[in-house]
N, C-alpha and C positions, 0 to 999 in steps of 0.2 A: 866798243866791238860791236860789229856789224851781225845783224839776227841771220839767222840760216835760211836760204831759200826753201829749202825741202828737207822735212825731218820725216820719217817713215810712218806710215798710219799707225801702225801696232805701238809706236813710242807716244803717240799724240792720244790713242785709247788707252793705254795704263795709266798715262795721267789722268784721264777723264775718271777713270774707273777707282785711282786711288783719292782723287777729290769726293768723288760721291762716296765711298767709303768711309772718308774721315767726318764728311759733315753731311750727307744727303744731299738731295736735288739741288738745293739752295748755295751749297759751294762750288756747282760748276757753273763757272761763267767764262765767257771768253778771254777775259783776262786774265782770270787764274791760271786757265790752261797754257795761254799765251807765256806766264811767267813760268810755268812748270816745262816748256817746252821750246822757249826760244823761240817760237813762232811768233809773227806780227798777230795781235787779235782780230785783225781786219782778214787776215788768210784763213783763218778758222771759220769766221762768218761767212766767207765767200764758198770755202771750201763744204759748210754742212747747213748753210743757210739760219739756222736758229739754234739756241742752245739743246732745246728738246731735239733737234737733227743731229748735233753730235752726239750728244746722250744715246740718243736712238741709234747712231753707226757705232758706237764703241760698245753698247749692248749686242748686236749684231754681230760684231768682230767677236766678242767673245763667245756667242755660241758657236762661231766657226772654229773656233779653239776648241771647246769642248765636244764638238762634233769629230774634229780631227784626232783629238786624244781618244775619243769613243771608239773609232776605227780601229786605231793602234793598238788599243786595249783588245778590243775582240780578235782582232787576228793574232794575237801572242799567245790568247788562253785557250787551253784545251778545253775541250767540252765533256769537262768533269766538276765535281764539286768545288776541287781547287782551283779550277779555272774561274767558276763565278767568283770565288773569295779575291782572285788577281784581278778581274776585272771592277769588283768592286773598290778595291785597294786604290787603284790607277785612278778611278774615277771620282774618287772621294775627295783627291787634292784639285784635280782638273773642274771637277762641277760645280764646287763649294760656292763659289762668288753667283752663278746661275739661283742654285738651290736655296741659297740663303738671305736673296733679294727680298728686301722689304717692299720692294715697290717695283714690282714685276712688271715689264712692258707688255701691254696687252696686244701690239702689234706684233709680239713674239709668240703669243700664245700656241697658235696651232706648231710653230718649231719645236716648241718646248713639249707639247703633246705626244708629238711624234718620235722626238728623241726617247723620253720616258718609253711608247708603247716598245723604240726597238730596244730599249735596255732592258726592259721587263722579259722580252721576248727570247732575247739572248742568255739571260739568267736561265728562264724556266727550260731553257734545252739544256744548260749545262746543268741542272738540276735533276733532268731526267724527263723532261717533258710532262705532259700528261696535266691531271687539274693539280695534282699535287706539286708539280714544279711551277704552275702558273701561281698558285696560291703563294709560295716558297719567294716566288720572285717578285711579287708584290708585296710583301711585308718586308723582303730585302730592299727593295725600291725607297719606301716609306723610312726604313733606318738608314738610308743612304741619305735622305734628305735631313733626317734629324740628327745625323753626325754632321753633315753641313752647320747646322745651326750652332750647334754644340764647337764646333772647329772656330767659330767666330768668336767664342768666348776664352778660347786657349787652351781648352782642356785638351787631354792627351785622345789619342786616335783612338779609333774603334778596332775591335778584334774583329775582321770579318771572317776570318778562317772559322772562328768557334762560332760565329751569327750562321753561318754555312751549315756547321756540324750540327747545331742543336736544330735546324728545318730538316736535315737528312733523316 
């Protein structure tokens, strides 16, 4: 059977990230991704240059997805404590892969910092603003990062509404 000539980038990036999660950066090779997507290894090399470039492109795509989910979650959540819990619940699943990444990409550090600042600012707004809202938002963001680490172990989900209530 002939190899497909085109596979959507999202499918390639999903394969790259699955390999990475299963075996770390050494598990991501052009051959392994080719086997997982049906593309030729040479096509992947031509598209991404290096394996590191392919992994960087996959991480950048993952950040685009996280930012898109963040936009949606913030647009849907009211400016209340319940809205803060809804944002956290939505981001817990979407952001877990980037928050729990054991070897984050330094090239994406500014993007990650901007995303964190945005999420914390939006949480603070939903917690009533001011110093107390900013402090609560920082604690909730730390809890979000911790929940991402626990999610990787298969642990039960975090109760965001309860966490927000305790800070309120």
